[in-house]
C-alpha positions in Angstrom: 10.4 19.0 -6.1 8.5 21.2 -8.2 8.9 22.8 -11.6 9.3 25.9 -10.0 12.2 24.7 -7.9 14.2 22.6 -11.1 14.5 26.4 -12.7 16.8 27.1 -10.2 19.1 24.5 -11.7 17.8 24.6 -15.1 15.4 26.1 -17.2 11.7 25.5 -17.3 11.9 24.9 -20.8 13.7 21.8 -20.3 12.1 20.9 -17.6 8.7 21.2 -19.3 9.9 19.5 -22.6 11.2 16.4 -20.3 7.6 16.4 -18.7 5.9 15.8 -21.7 8.4 13.3 -23.3 7.6 11.4 -19.9 3.8 11.8 -20.5 3.8 11.1 -24.0 6.0 7.2 -22.5 3.7 6.7 -19.7 0.3 7.7 -21.2 0.3 5.5 -24.4 -0.3 2.1 -23.8 -3.6 3.8 -21.8 -4.6 6.3 -24.3 -5.2 6.0 -27.6 -6.9 9.0 -28.9 -5.0 12.6 -29.4 -7.4 14.4 -27.4 -6.6 11.9 -24.4 -3.0 13.0 -24.8 -3.3 16.2 -25.2 -5.6 16.4 -21.6 -3.0 13.7 -20.0 -0.1 15.7 -20.6 -1.7 19.2 -19.7 -3.2 17.6 -16.2 0.3 16.2 -15.6 1.8 19.7 -16.0 -0.9 21.0 -13.4 -0.1 19.0 -11.1 3.5 19.1 -10.9 3.5 23.2 -11.8 3.4 25.5 -9.0 -0.1 26.1 -7.5 -1.4 25.3 -3.8 -4.7 23.7 -5.1 -4.6 20.8 -7.9 -8.3 20.2 -8.2 -9.5 20.6 -12.2 -10.6 24.1 -11.9 -7.8 25.7 -10.3 -5.5 23.9 -12.2 -7.5 24.8 -15.8 -7.1 28.5 -14.8 -3.2 28.2 -14.5 -2.3 26.3 -17.3 -4.5 29.4 -19.6 -5.3 29.0 -23.1 -4.1 25.6 -24.1 -6.4 23.8 -21.6 -10.3 23.7 -22.4 -12.1 22.8 -19.0 -15.2 21.0 -20.3 -12.9 18.8 -22.9 -10.3 18.2 -19.6 -13.1 17.5 -17.5 -14.8 14.8 -19.7 -11.2 13.2 -20.0 -10.9 13.0 -15.6 -14.0 11.6 -15.2 -15.7 10.1 -18.4 -13.0 9.2 -20.6 -12.4 5.6 -21.4 -8.8 5.3 -20.6 -7.5 2.9 -17.7 -5.8 4.4 -15.3 -4.1 0.8 -14.2 -2.1 0.6 -17.8 -0.8 4.3 -16.3 0.2 3.1 -13.1 1.9 -0.3 -14.5 4.0 1.8 -16.8 5.0 4.2 -14.1 5.9 1.6 -11.7 7.6 -0.8 -14.7 10.0 2.2 -15.6 10.6 3.4 -11.8 10.4 0.7 -9.4 14.0 -0.4 -11.2 15.5 2.6 -10.4 15.3 3.0 -6.7 16.1 -0.4 -5.3 13.3 -1.7 -4.3 13.8 -3.2 -0.6 9.7 -3.5 0.2 6.4 -3.3 -1.1 3.9 -1.7 1.8 0.1 -1.6 1.9 -1.9 0.8 3.2 -4.6 3.1 3.0 -5.3 6.7 3.5 -8.2 9.1 3.8 -9.6 11.8 2.0 -11.6 14.3 4.3 -14.9 15.5 2.7 -18.0 17.6 2.6 -21.1 15.9 1.6 -22.5 12.2 0.9 -22.1 12.3 -3.2 -18.6 11.6 -3.7 -17.9 7.7 -4.1 -17.5 6.0 -0.9 -17.3 8.9 1.5 -19.3 8.5 4.7 -18.4 8.8 8.3 -15.6 6.6 9.4 -12.5 5.9 10.9 -9.1 7.6 8.9 -5.9 7.5 10.2 -5.1 10.7 8.2 -7.8 12.7 10.4 -7.0 10.5 13.8 -10.9 9.9 14.3 -14.4 9.1 13.0 -15.0 11.9 10.1 -17.1 12.2 7.0 -14.3 11.1 4.5 -13.1 8.3 1.4 -10.6 5.9 2.0 -8.0 4.9 -0.7 -5.9 1.5 -0.4 -2.3 1.4 -2.0 0.6 -0.7 -2.0 3.7 1.5 -2.6 7.5 -0.1 -3.3 9.5 1.4 -1.4 13.2 1.8 -1.9 16.2 2.7 -1.1 16.6 5.8 -3.5 12.7 6.5 -3.1 9.4 5.3 -3.8 6.6 4.3 -6.6 2.9 3.8 -5.9 1.9 0.3 -7.7 -1.4 0.6 -7.3 -4.8 2.3 -5.7 -8.5 1.2 -5.3 -11.3 3.4 -3.8 -12.7 1.5 -0.5 -16.9 1.3 -1.1 -18.8 0.8 2.1 -21.0 -2.0 2.0 -23.9 0.7 2.3 -22.2 1.9 -0.7 -22.6 -1.1 -2.7 -26.0 -1.5 -1.9 -27.4 1.9 -2.6 -28.7 1.8 -6.4 -29.2 5.2 -6.7 -25.9 6.7 -4.8 -23.8 4.1 -7.3 -26.0 5.4 -10.4 -24.7 9.1 -9.7 -21.3 8.2 -9.1 -20.9 6.1 -12.3 -19.9 3.1 -10.2 -19.6 -0.2 -12.6 -22.4 -2.8 -12.1 -19.3 -5.1 -11.8 -17.6 -3.3 -8.7 -19.2 -5.3 -5.7 -18.1 -4.6 -2.1 -14.6 -5.6 -0.7 -12.9 -5.2 2.0 -9.9 -3.7 2.9 -7.2 -6.5 3.1 -9.5 -8.0 -0.1 -8.6 -4.4 -1.8 -4.9 -4.4 -0.9 -4.6 -8.5 -1.6 -6.0 -7.8 -5.2 -3.5 -4.8 -5.8 -0.5 -6.9 -4.9 -1.4 -10.2 -7.0 -1.8 -7.7 -10.0 1.3 -5.8 -9.4 3.2 -9.4 -8.7 3.1 -9.8 -12.2 4.1 -6.7 -13.7 8.2 -6.2 -14.9 8.8 -4.5 -11.5 11.1 -6.3 -8.2 8.7 -8.5 -6.1 9.7 -7.5 -2.3 8.3 -8.5 1.1 4.7 -7.0 2.0 4.5 -4.9 5.0 1.5 -3.6 6.1 -0.1 -2.7 10.1 -1.9 -4.4 12.5 -5.4 -3.9 10.4 -4.0 -6.3 7.5 -2.0 -8.3 9.3 -4.1 -9.8 11.9 -6.3 -10.9 8.5 -5.3 -14.5 8.5 -6.9 -15.0 5.2 -4.8 -12.1 3.4 -1.3 -13.6 5.1 -2.8 -17.3 3.6 -3.6 -15.4 0.2 -0.1 -13.4 0.4 1.9 -16.6 1.2 0.2 -19.1 -1.3 0.7 -16.4 -3.8 4.2 -17.1 -3.2 4.2 -13.5 -1.9 6.7 -13.3 1.5 5.6 -10.6 4.1 6.4 -8.8 7.3 2.9 -7.8 8.9 2.2 -6.1 12.0 -0.2 -7.7 14.4 -1.8 -7.3 17.5 -1.1 -8.5 21.2 -3.7 -10.3 20.7 -3.4 -12.5 17.9 -2.9 -15.7 19.1 0.3 -18.6 18.4 1.1 -22.1 19.2 4.5 -22.1 21.3 7.7 -23.8 19.5 7.3 -27.3 19.4 3.5 -27.6 19.9 2.7 -31.4 18.2 -0.4 -32.0 16.0 -1.7 -35.3 15.9 -5.3 -36.7 14.9 -7.0 -37.9 18.4 -8.1 -41.4 18.5 -11.4 -42.6 18.6 -13.6 -42.5 21.7 -14.7 -46.4 21.9 -14.3 -49.3 18.9 -17.5 -47.7 17.4 -17.0 -44.3 17.8 -16.4 -41.5 15.0 -12.9 -41.8 13.3 -11.3 -38.7 14.0 -9.7 -37.0 10.5 -8.2 -33.8 11.7 -5.0 -32.8 13.6 -5.2 -31.3 16.9 -2.4 -29.3 18.9 -1.6 -30.6 21.9 -2.2 -27.4 23.7 -4.3 -24.4 23.3 -3.2 -21.6 21.9 -1.5 -18.2 23.7 -2.1 -14.6 22.8 1.4 -13.0 21.4 1.6 -10.6 24.2 1.2 -12.9 26.9 3.3 -15.8 24.8 6.0 -13.0 24.6 5.6 -12.0 28.3 6.7 -15.4 29.4 10.2 -15.2 27.1 13.4 -15.8 28.7 16.2 -12.8 29.0 18.4 -14.5 26.0 15.9 -14.5 23.5 15.7 -10.8 23.6 19.2 -9.4 21.1 20.0 -5.6 20.1 20.2 -5.1 16.1 20.1 -2.3 14.1 17.0 -1.7 11.9 18.1 1.7 10.3 21.2 3.8 9.3 20.6 7.3 11.1 20.7 10.5 9.8 24.9 10.8 10.5 25.2 7.3 9.0 25.1 5.3 12.6 22.7 2.5 12.6 20.1 3.1 14.9 19.2 0.0 16.9 16.6 -1.4 19.6 15.9 -4.7 21.1 14.0 -7.7 19.3 13.1 -11.4 19.6 12.6 -13.3 16.9 10.9 -16.8 17.4 9.3 -19.3 15.1 5.7 -20.3 15.9 2.7 -21.1 14.4 -0.1 -19.3 13.8 -3.8 -20.0 15.4 -7.0 -19.5 13.3 -10.1 -21.6 14.3 -7.9 -23.9 15.8 -10.7 -25.4 17.8 -12.2 -27.1 14.6 -8.7 -28.6 13.6 -6.3 -28.9 10.8 -5.9 -30.7 7.6 -2.3 -30.3 8.1 -0.1 -28.5 10.3 -0.2 -24.9 10.6 3.0 -23.9 8.6 5.8 -22.0 11.0 6.9 -18.4 10.6 8.5 -15.7 12.3 7.2 -14.0 15.2 9.0 -10.8 15.7 8.7 -8.7 18.8 10.5 -5.1 19.5 10.9 -4.1 23.4 13.3 -0.8 23.3 15.4 -1.1 26.4 13.1 1.7 28.6 10.0 0.8 27.4 7.5 -0.9 30.3 6.2 -3.5 27.6 6.6 -4.0 24.4 5.7 -1.7 21.5 5.2 -3.9 18.5 4.7 -7.1 17.1 5.1 -8.8 13.2 4.4 -11.8 12.2 6.4 -13.1 9.0 6.8 -15.9 6.4 10.3 -15.1 5.3 13.0 -18.2 5.4 14.2 -19.8 8.3 17.5 -18.8 7.6 16.8 -15.0 7.4 19.4 -12.9 9.6 17.6 -11.7 12.1 18.9 -7.7 11.1 17.5 -8.0 8.1 14.0 -9.0 9.5 14.3 -6.2 11.8 15.1 -3.7 9.0 11.9 -4.9 7.1 9.6 -4.8 10.0 10.8 -1.0 10.8 10.8 -0.2 7.1 6.9 0.6 6.7 7.4 4.5 8.2 8.4 5.4 4.6 5.0 5.1 3.5 4.1 8.2 5.3 6.8 10.6 3.6 5.0 8.9 0.2 1.6 10.0 1.3 2.9 13.1 2.7 4.4 14.1 -1.0 1.3 12.8 -3.1 -0.8 14.9 -1.1 1.1 17.6 -0.1 2.8 18.5 -3.2 1.0 16.7 -6.1 -2.7 17.0 -4.7 -3.5 13.2 -4.3 -6.5 14.2 -2.4 -7.9 17.5 -4.2 -10.3 15.5 -6.2 -13.2 17.2 -6.1 -15.7 15.1 -8.9 -18.4 12.4 -8.1 -16.9 10.4 -10.6 -15.9 7.0 -9.3 -13.4 6.5 -12.7 -12.7 10.0 -12.1 -11.1 9.1 -8.8 -8.9 6.2 -10.0 -8.1 8.7 -13.4 -6.9 11.4 -11.1 -5.2 8.7 -9.1 -2.9 7.6 -11.5 -2.0 10.7 -12.9 -0.9 11.7 -9.6 1.2 8.3 -9.5 2.8 9.6 -13.3 3.5 12.8 -11.9 5.1 11.8 -8.3 7.2 9.6 -10.6 8.5 12.3 -12.7 9.9 14.1 -9.6 11.6 11.2 -8.7 13.3 10.6 -11.7 14.0 14.1 -11.8 15.7 14.2 -8.4 17.3 10.9 -9.3 18.8 11.9 -12.8 18.7 16.0 -12.9 18.9 16.8 -16.7 18.4 13.6 -18.0 16.4 13.6 -21.4 13.6 11.6 -21.0 12.8 8.5 -23.6 10.4 10.0 -26.5 
């Protein structure tokens, strides 16, 4: 809820004081100059208070004489404070309050006009549901029973942007920023958050991330569990597939050194179609609005994902869960997931995690619709990160207000 709504149950002065105290707490590590702290606190107020547009100019106008436009513009676009430290402070404070169940990796579009905003181009955006002129932001969120909190943001810079020196210079893109795919950006955010004092939880993501074998392997190697959507075309080896080093051909043939499967892999969609009916079970995947569990039909099978299998393996591909949902009445399965959760995990837990990713849409809805995540109009690469970090802080404050109304924030 916004401050204006909070006034119904508390005085505007009390809410403002709690916001100021919250701002001092989460901004302190990143901002060591008095002017930064002042402008940071004002920016938070501008984001939280009532107002249709949350870009800099209308916020400064609403803040009145307290805010200086030139000073706040410099603070947003050029001031050398680290936005990641703000996100870290927010995450470490709020994650412990929301009963974290999972981390969600996703991306969202920011429709833009023109060509100068960093990373903007005609590209597909799930937000638009089509190809359009936009920026793409990759993000990670902790989702829990009592709320959500963003754990990181990364602006996707298309390869053409990274190679255009003039555009980079205009947008003030640092020299060390190189082209990274969305999955690469996502893994970097996940690995960074894993080093913070926040509850670590299984990573969820759609098929744009789950189909990326490198991402799944990197998460597993980092000790991060996952339940990631995959497409029906993803290939796996059926349970029981044996792997062995073939005998060399003839007495003088070159010795073989890599493991080969005894059979070819099969696309998940084809494999699932051949499952015996007893492999399917009805389990609860969510509590409904009336408290009654929502159920659907799932299959849970141990498989090994196939990747570059024709080159052979130095060791057997690891076994993981293939999860499939095929609701009653549907002509074919609706969703597939791969997961590295332990072999003894309960089927209901797998199903709940697989179907938990929907919460990210509620997060984006508040971050954009109420707090103006997509309202940044600047052309500064750093400014985009500054705005996203401060929106994250504003989102966290509202979460704490909802969980602990009237509770004084630590100074």
